[in-house]
C-alpha positions in Angstrom: -137.7 105.4 -133.3 -134.5 103.4 -133.7 -133.7 105.3 -136.9 -134.2 108.6 -135.1 -131.8 107.5 -132.3 -129.3 106.3 -134.8 -129.4 109.6 -136.6 -129.2 111.6 -133.4 -126.1 109.5 -132.4 -124.5 110.1 -135.7 -125.1 113.8 -135.6 -123.6 114.1 -132.1 -120.6 112.0 -133.2 -120.1 114.2 -136.2 -120.2 117.3 -134.0 -117.4 115.9 -132.0 -115.3 115.2 -135.0 -116.0 118.7 -136.4 -114.7 120.2 -133.1 -111.6 118.0 -133.3 -110.9 118.9 -136.9 -111.4 122.6 -136.1 -108.9 122.4 -133.3 -106.3 120.5 -135.3 -106.6 122.7 -138.4 -106.4 125.9 -136.4 -103.4 124.7 -134.3 -101.4 123.2 -137.2 -102.1 125.9 -139.8 -102.5 128.9 -137.5 -98.9 128.7 -136.5 -98.0 129.4 -140.1 -99.5 132.9 -139.9 -97.2 135.8 -140.5 -99.1 138.0 -138.0 -98.6 137.7 -134.2 -101.3 135.8 -132.4 -103.7 137.8 -130.1 -104.7 136.5 -126.7 -108.4 135.8 -126.8 -108.7 136.0 -123.0 -107.2 139.4 -122.7 -109.6 142.4 -122.8 -107.0 144.2 -125.0 -106.2 141.2 -127.2 -102.5 141.7 -126.6 -100.0 140.1 -128.9 -98.4 136.9 -127.6 -95.7 134.5 -128.9 -96.8 131.7 -131.3 -97.8 128.6 -129.5 -99.3 130.4 -126.5 -102.5 128.9 -125.1 -105.4 131.1 -126.0 -103.5 132.8 -128.8 -105.4 133.1 -132.1 -104.7 134.4 -135.6 -107.0 135.0 -138.5 -105.4 132.2 -140.4 -106.0 129.8 -137.5 -109.6 130.8 -137.2 -110.2 130.4 -141.0 -108.4 127.0 -141.0 -110.5 125.8 -138.0 -113.7 126.9 -139.7 -112.6 125.0 -142.8 -112.0 121.9 -140.8 -115.3 122.0 -139.1 -117.1 122.8 -142.4 -115.4 119.9 -144.1 -116.6 117.4 -141.5 -120.1 118.9 -141.4 -120.4 118.8 -145.2 -119.3 115.2 -145.5 -121.5 114.1 -142.6 -124.5 115.9 -144.1 -123.9 114.2 -147.4 -123.5 110.8 -145.8 -126.6 111.2 -143.7 -128.7 112.4 -146.7 -127.6 109.3 -148.7 -128.9 106.9 -146.0 
C-alpha cells in the first residue's frame, strides 16, 4: 500500500512538472515564431501581438508538447527503474 501511494504521489508530482515545462517551453520558444499569434479565446482566432495572454502559435504548441513529453518520458523511465 505504501508503495502504491508513493507511486501515485510521484505521478502527480511529475504531472505538475510536465505542465510547468510545457508552459515554459511554449512561452519562451513560441515567441520566436515568425507567424503572428492567434487568440485562443476568440471565436475567430484573430491575430494578436506577440506576448498577448491567450495568444498561441504552432511553434509554441509544438514546443510545449515537447516539454511535457520530455518530463513524461524521463519520469516514466525513472518509475520503471524503481
